[in-house]
C-alpha positions as MATLAB code, in Angstrom:
seq = 'XXXXXXXXXXXXXXXXXXXXXXXXXXXXXXXXXXXXXXXXXXXXXXXXXXXXXXXXXXXXXXXXXXXXXXXXXXXXXXXXXXXXXXXXXXXXXXXXXXXXXXXXXXXXXXXXXXXXXXXXXXXXXXXXXXXXXXXXXXXXXXXXXXXXXXXXXXXXXXXXXXXXXXXXXXXXXXXXXXXXXXXXXXXXXXXXXXXXXXXXXXXXX';
ca = [
       5.904  -19.586  -27.980;
       2.106  -18.865  -28.937;
       1.733  -16.309  -31.434;
      -1.008  -14.761  -29.632;
       1.023  -13.475  -26.925;
       2.424   -9.752  -26.808;
       5.487  -10.598  -25.162;
       8.546  -10.801  -27.369;
       6.156  -10.213  -30.205;
       7.603   -8.191  -33.132;
       6.477   -4.516  -33.408;
       5.002   -4.969  -36.942;
       2.767   -7.855  -35.649;
       1.550   -5.977  -32.672;
       0.740   -2.938  -35.061;
      -1.154   -5.312  -37.292;
      -3.246   -6.776  -34.875;
      -3.644   -3.282  -32.834;
      -5.629   -2.167  -36.067;
      -7.907   -5.078  -36.274;
     -11.198   -4.087  -35.094;
     -12.518   -7.687  -34.604;
     -10.749   -8.956  -31.037;
     -10.284  -12.467  -29.627;
     -13.111  -15.116  -30.269;
     -15.778  -15.066  -27.738;
     -17.169  -18.492  -28.089;
     -17.522  -21.334  -30.720;
     -21.000  -23.212  -30.588;
     -22.084  -26.323  -31.352;
     -25.048  -28.427  -31.051;
     -24.799  -31.125  -28.210;
     -26.161  -34.759  -28.048;
     -25.951  -35.265  -24.498;
     -24.893  -32.305  -22.298;
     -23.437  -34.619  -19.302;
     -21.207  -36.503  -21.893;
     -20.342  -33.161  -23.554;
     -19.637  -32.113  -19.857;
     -17.515  -35.039  -18.970;
     -15.439  -34.968  -22.222;
     -14.345  -31.326  -21.795;
     -14.282  -30.713  -18.270;
     -12.830  -34.067  -17.024;
     -10.691  -35.332  -19.730;
      -9.647  -31.647  -21.560;
      -9.725  -30.061  -18.315;
     -11.891  -27.000  -19.667;
     -13.861  -25.734  -16.802;
     -17.724  -25.656  -17.043;
     -18.489  -21.730  -16.282;
     -21.892  -21.177  -17.409;
     -25.099  -23.163  -17.935;
     -27.823  -20.971  -19.256;
     -31.772  -22.068  -19.195;
     -33.389  -20.642  -22.145;
     -37.252  -20.684  -22.309;
     -37.591  -18.684  -25.648;
     -36.190  -19.524  -29.164;
     -34.602  -16.111  -30.281;
     -34.608  -17.570  -33.576;
     -38.286  -18.420  -33.659;
     -39.631  -16.062  -31.181;
     -41.785  -18.767  -29.438;
     -41.392  -20.806  -26.371;
     -39.031  -23.337  -26.148;
     -36.630  -25.123  -23.630;
     -32.895  -25.535  -24.043;
     -29.484  -24.958  -22.124;
     -26.463  -23.041  -23.384;
     -23.038  -23.908  -21.706;
     -19.643  -22.344  -21.996;
     -16.318  -24.146  -21.096;
     -13.661  -21.598  -20.481;
     -10.266  -21.725  -22.226;
      -7.378  -20.085  -20.781;
      -7.660  -16.782  -22.460;
     -11.017  -16.371  -21.297;
     -12.759  -17.383  -24.595;
     -15.296  -20.512  -24.719;
     -16.398  -23.455  -26.338;
     -20.231  -23.203  -25.942;
     -22.862  -25.897  -26.933;
     -26.585  -25.903  -27.096;
     -29.037  -28.950  -26.302;
     -32.724  -28.926  -26.441;
     -35.149  -30.729  -24.154;
     -36.633  -32.215  -27.081;
     -33.777  -34.743  -28.613;
     -35.452  -34.595  -32.091;
     -35.055  -30.809  -31.844;
     -31.388  -31.090  -31.097;
     -31.042  -33.773  -33.971;
     -32.752  -31.394  -36.339;
     -30.660  -28.465  -35.397;
     -27.225  -30.158  -35.501;
     -25.398  -29.741  -38.650;
     -23.951  -32.914  -38.388;
     -26.821  -34.975  -36.959;
     -24.095  -36.205  -34.582;
     -22.175  -38.291  -36.871;
     -18.365  -37.547  -37.162;
     -17.075  -34.633  -39.282;
     -13.849  -34.579  -41.052;
     -11.320  -31.620  -40.079;
     -11.984  -30.349  -43.917;
     -15.678  -30.101  -43.135;
     -15.565  -28.383  -40.018;
     -12.983  -28.637  -36.956;
     -12.171  -26.097  -33.995;
      -8.427  -25.939  -33.142;
      -7.565  -25.054  -29.634;
      -3.733  -23.990  -28.852;
      -1.570  -25.984  -25.971;
       1.829  -25.099  -24.739;
       4.378  -27.042  -26.318;
       4.773  -30.784  -27.713;
       4.556  -32.235  -23.964;
       0.876  -30.911  -23.342;
       0.043  -32.180  -26.935;
       1.209  -35.903  -25.558;
      -0.268  -35.351  -22.375;
      -3.652  -34.807  -23.740;
      -3.152  -37.557  -26.285;
      -2.627  -39.890  -23.093;
      -6.056  -38.968  -21.300;
      -7.789  -39.333  -24.305;
      -6.476  -42.834  -25.055;
      -6.922  -43.659  -21.330;
     -10.660  -42.707  -21.780;
     -10.875  -44.988  -25.234;
     -10.778  -41.989  -27.698;
      -8.556  -42.262  -30.723;
      -6.256  -39.288  -31.754;
      -4.154  -39.188  -34.763;
      -1.069  -36.668  -34.824;
      -0.432  -34.359  -37.928;
       2.993  -32.327  -38.429;
       1.731  -29.162  -40.186;
       5.055  -27.684  -40.399;
       4.153  -24.502  -38.704;
       2.440  -26.151  -36.062;
       2.083  -30.006  -34.361;
      -1.433  -31.513  -33.692;
      -3.600  -34.247  -32.766;
      -7.092  -34.644  -34.078;
      -9.974  -36.265  -32.540;
     -14.117  -36.313  -32.001;
     -16.131  -35.158  -29.354;
     -19.377  -36.873  -28.140;
     -21.248  -34.783  -30.706;
     -19.170  -35.851  -33.688;
     -17.313  -32.524  -33.703;
     -13.579  -32.793  -34.832;
     -11.487  -31.156  -32.183;
      -7.701  -30.208  -32.965;
      -5.274  -29.575  -30.050;
      -2.143  -27.940  -31.586;
       0.908  -26.567  -30.310;
       3.352  -24.029  -31.939;
       6.954  -25.260  -32.996;
      10.505  -23.435  -33.116;
       9.660  -22.479  -37.021;
       6.461  -21.225  -36.360;
       7.047  -17.372  -36.046;
       9.640  -17.548  -38.827;
       6.818  -19.287  -41.219;
       4.127  -16.897  -40.380;
       5.979  -14.170  -40.798;
       6.975  -15.244  -44.368;
       3.599  -16.257  -45.050;
       2.075  -12.833  -44.253;
       4.306  -11.060  -46.516;
       3.085  -13.130  -49.479;
      -0.144  -14.474  -48.588;
      -2.107  -12.249  -51.025;
       0.538  -13.033  -53.711;
       0.320  -16.732  -53.298;
      -3.831  -16.817  -53.210;
      -4.137  -14.963  -56.479;
      -1.589  -17.449  -57.740;
      -3.231  -20.489  -56.884;
      -6.792  -19.151  -58.248;
      -5.221  -18.343  -61.652;
      -2.735  -21.530  -61.993;
      -4.156  -25.065  -62.135;
      -0.463  -26.807  -60.803;
       1.040  -24.048  -58.419;
       3.845  -25.591  -56.242;
       3.323  -26.488  -52.594;
       5.086  -23.854  -50.350;
       4.747  -25.582  -47.067;
       8.093  -27.433  -47.390;
       8.208  -27.871  -43.609;
       5.172  -30.450  -43.422;
       6.100  -33.482  -42.004;
       9.663  -32.923  -41.368;
       9.747  -31.554  -37.696;
       9.292  -33.148  -34.371;
       8.132  -36.764  -34.188;
       7.350  -38.881  -30.980;
      10.004  -41.068  -29.724;
       7.487  -44.217  -31.050;
       7.771  -43.056  -34.436;
      11.709  -43.189  -34.331;
];
């Protein structure tokens, strides 16, 4: 079902992606307030293995001696979520873009794909068991839960739905035209007619 897979992917999508010189995500980095709490969250709850902890003693931004760690938690495609923590709590706080307060999804979030609604519900249950609240959103082209990690970063787990391929194909054909119209018009009608009309958990029926 995933759009990133080349299995049964239409030829025009394969051609389009083959012409892109930028490959897959290598890593997405964020500042950590407490690396052990971060490890527990991503490895023990979200089941992403910690595959690298690099101790760094020179700050590449300042060129000066420093002391921090850079960790990598692996996703199924080999890309990673990465985190930094300085030995100095003050340094970590000063480098953090959100000062470790919860951010809303419009300000910043990272969206990660899972396979199927069942996986969304599986991780929602694991988060609930750990005392972490998550809210669900039917985007039309995907179905997601949102929650915060121990550092205040908004995390989204999302799955493709039966209409994902059709909707994304249609959007790709009109994306530039739609963007231009939105920039020029003050009251352009919404074009996501599937939002909120798809799958619902049994508890909401």
